[in-house]
C-alpha positions as CSV (number, residue, x, y, z in Angstrom):
1,X,98.6,68.2,-18.3
2,X,101.7,67.4,-16.4
3,X,104.1,64.9,-18.0
4,X,106.7,62.6,-16.5
5,X,110.3,63.4,-17.4
6,X,113.2,61.4,-16.1
7,X,116.2,63.3,-17.4
8,X,119.2,65.2,-16.1
9,X,118.2,68.1,-18.5
10,X,116.3,71.1,-17.2
11,X,112.6,71.0,-17.0
12,X,112.3,74.0,-19.2
13,X,113.6,72.2,-22.3
14,X,110.5,70.1,-22.3
15,X,108.0,72.9,-22.1
16,X,106.7,75.6,-24.5
17,X,106.8,79.3,-23.4
18,X,103.0,79.1,-22.6
19,X,103.5,76.1,-20.4
20,X,106.4,77.8,-18.6
21,X,104.2,80.8,-17.8
22,X,101.4,78.5,-16.5
23,X,103.9,76.6,-14.3
24,X,105.4,79.9,-13.1
25,X,101.9,81.2,-12.2
26,X,101.3,78.0,-10.2
27,X,104.5,78.5,-8.3
28,X,103.6,82.1,-7.6
29,X,100.4,81.0,-5.9
30,X,102.3,78.5,-3.8
31,X,104.7,81.3,-2.6
32,X,102.0,83.8,-2.2
33,X,100.2,81.9,0.6
34,X,103.5,81.6,2.5
35,X,104.3,85.3,2.1
36,X,100.7,86.4,2.9
37,X,100.6,84.4,6.1
38,X,103.3,86.5,7.7
39,X,101.6,89.9,7.3
40,X,98.2,88.5,8.1
41,X,99.3,86.9,11.4
42,X,101.0,90.1,12.6
43,X,97.7,92.0,12.2
44,X,95.8,89.3,14.0
45,X,98.2,89.1,17.0
46,X,96.3,91.3,19.5
47,X,93.1,89.3,19.0
48,X,95.0,86.0,19.3
49,X,96.5,87.1,22.6
50,X,93.1,88.2,23.8
51,X,91.6,84.7,23.1
52,X,94.6,82.4,23.9
53,X,96.7,84.5,26.4
54,X,100.3,83.6,26.8
55,X,101.9,87.0,26.1
56,X,105.3,85.7,27.3
57,X,105.3,83.2,24.4
58,X,104.3,85.7,21.8
59,X,107.8,86.0,20.2
60,X,107.8,82.3,19.5
61,X,104.8,82.6,17.2
62,X,107.1,84.3,14.7
63,X,110.5,82.9,15.8
64,X,109.5,79.3,15.5
65,X,108.3,79.8,11.9
66,X,111.5,81.5,10.8
67,X,113.6,78.9,12.6
68,X,111.9,75.8,11.2
69,X,111.8,77.2,7.7
70,X,115.5,78.2,7.8
71,X,116.5,74.7,8.9
72,X,114.8,72.8,6.1
73,X,115.7,75.1,3.1
74,X,119.3,73.8,2.4
75,X,118.3,70.1,3.1
76,X,115.2,70.2,0.9
77,X,117.1,72.1,-1.8
78,X,119.6,69.4,-2.1
79,X,117.1,66.6,-2.0
80,X,115.0,68.2,-4.7
81,X,118.1,68.3,-6.9
82,X,118.4,64.6,-6.5
83,X,114.8,63.4,-6.6
84,X,112.9,66.2,-8.5
85,X,111.1,69.4,-7.5
86,X,107.4,68.4,-7.9
87,X,107.1,65.9,-5.0
88,X,108.7,68.4,-2.6
89,X,106.6,71.3,-3.7
90,X,103.4,69.3,-3.3
91,X,104.6,68.0,0.1
92,X,105.5,71.6,1.2
93,X,102.0,72.8,0.3
94,X,100.4,69.9,2.2
95,X,102.6,70.5,5.3
96,X,101.8,74.2,5.2
97,X,98.1,73.5,5.0
98,X,98.3,71.0,7.9
99,X,100.1,73.6,10.0
100,X,97.5,76.2,9.1
101,X,94.7,73.9,10.2
102,X,96.5,73.3,13.5
103,X,96.9,77.0,14.0
104,X,93.2,77.7,13.1
105,X,92.0,75.2,15.7
106,X,94.5,76.0,18.4
107,X,93.1,76.3,21.9
108,X,96.3,77.5,23.6
109,X,99.4,79.4,22.8
110,X,101.7,76.3,22.9
111,X,99.5,74.5,20.3
112,X,99.5,77.6,18.1
113,X,103.3,77.8,18.3
114,X,103.5,74.1,17.4
115,X,101.3,74.7,14.4
116,X,103.4,77.7,13.4
117,X,106.4,75.3,13.5
118,X,104.7,72.9,11.1
119,X,103.8,75.9,8.9
120,X,107.5,76.9,8.9
121,X,108.6,73.5,7.7
122,X,106.1,73.7,4.8
123,X,107.1,77.3,4.0
124,X,110.8,76.3,4.0
125,X,110.2,73.4,1.6
126,X,108.4,75.8,-0.7
127,X,111.1,78.5,-0.5
128,X,113.8,75.9,-1.1
129,X,112.1,74.4,-4.2
130,X,110.1,77.1,-5.9
131,X,113.1,79.3,-6.7
132,X,115.1,76.3,-7.7
133,X,112.3,75.3,-10.1
134,X,112.5,78.8,-11.6
135,X,116.1,78.0,-12.4
136,X,115.0,74.8,-14.1
137,X,112.5,76.6,-16.3
138,X,114.6,79.5,-17.6
139,X,118.3,79.9,-18.6
140,X,120.4,82.4,-16.7
141,X,119.8,85.3,-19.1
142,X,116.0,85.1,-18.7
143,X,115.8,84.3,-15.0
144,X,116.1,87.9,-13.8
145,X,113.2,89.0,-15.9
146,X,110.8,86.3,-14.7
147,X,112.1,86.6,-11.1
148,X,110.5,90.0,-11.0
149,X,107.1,88.3,-11.3
150,X,107.9,86.1,-8.3
151,X,109.1,89.1,-6.2
152,X,105.9,91.0,-7.2
153,X,104.0,88.2,-5.4
154,X,105.8,88.9,-2.2
155,X,105.1,92.6,-2.6
156,X,101.4,92.1,-3.2
157,X,101.2,89.8,-0.2
158,X,103.0,92.4,2.0
159,X,100.6,95.2,0.9
160,X,97.4,93.3,1.0
161,X,98.2,91.1,4.1
162,X,97.4,93.7,6.8
163,X,94.1,94.7,5.1
164,X,93.0,91.1,4.6
165,X,94.1,90.2,8.2
166,X,92.2,93.1,9.7
167,X,89.1,92.3,7.7
168,X,89.2,88.6,8.7
169,X,90.0,89.4,12.4
170,X,87.2,91.9,12.8
171,X,84.8,89.8,10.7
172,X,84.7,86.0,10.9
173,X,87.6,85.9,13.4
174,X,91.4,85.5,13.6
175,X,91.2,81.8,13.0
176,X,90.2,82.5,9.4
177,X,93.6,84.1,8.8
178,X,94.8,80.5,8.9
179,X,91.8,78.8,7.4
180,X,92.3,81.0,4.3
181,X,95.5,79.1,3.5
182,X,93.7,75.8,3.0
183,X,91.6,76.6,-0.1
184,X,94.4,78.7,-1.6
185,X,96.9,76.0,-1.0
186,X,94.6,73.4,-2.5
187,X,94.3,75.6,-5.7
188,X,98.1,75.9,-5.8
189,X,98.6,72.1,-5.3
190,X,96.1,71.3,-8.1
191,X,97.7,73.8,-10.5
192,X,101.2,72.4,-9.8
193,X,100.2,68.8,-10.0
194,X,98.5,69.4,-13.3
195,X,101.1,71.6,-15.0
196,X,104.6,70.9,-13.6
197,X,106.3,67.8,-15.1
198,X,107.6,65.1,-12.9
199,X,111.4,65.4,-13.2
200,X,113.9,63.2,-11.5
201,X,117.6,63.9,-11.1
202,X,118.3,60.2,-10.7
203,X,119.1,60.4,-7.0
204,X,119.4,57.4,-4.7
205,X,118.8,57.2,-0.9
206,X,122.3,55.7,-0.5
207,X,123.8,58.9,-1.7
208,X,122.1,61.1,1.0
209,X,124.5,62.4,3.6
210,X,122.2,61.8,6.6
211,X,124.8,62.7,9.3
212,X,125.7,65.9,7.5
213,X,122.0,66.9,7.1
214,X,121.4,66.3,10.8
215,X,124.5,68.2,11.8
216,X,123.6,71.1,9.5
217,X,120.1,71.3,11.0
218,X,121.4,71.2,14.5
219,X,124.0,73.8,13.8
220,X,121.4,76.1,12.3
221,X,119.2,75.8,15.3
């Protein structure tokens, strides 16, 4: 059961090795849905174009995801240092699920692109916080060993994504490539909410550099 920790010390100091592995497994599920989505969507693209049209907008289906995720990573990384990882990880999963639902119900290419943008924000939040949480769990000498497990999740997603995407596209339809993220995301959110302690870095809203965050995001775009 997750516990509340308000300390400047790393989360890992409050957990046993077994608890660390459970938390890491929960984080791997969260990252898996983000990585899996990329390879699944690429496989389903021909059927998506057949249903929605908008071939001239095709590149934005992928570009908007990468752009929105890149913009939020540095900002969310800093905010999670100040206010704790758990709220941002859960928010990232929720946003990603919302974007997936929007994509799954899209009736035109612009709506699909907007949904992909929301997905990218959620994916960027996850990317910026999950790896930072790994740093909180393990000291530098152990991180490389456990980082391999996280990288293996990306590898499995890349290998299985085209197969799963093809099966869903030819079976229930391409929309299920996005619907799939919702139950998997719910499982990840439950696991993280239950196992990851609430840890605050003692940040205050008055210490946030809002103009700098806006300028950084604009410059990235």
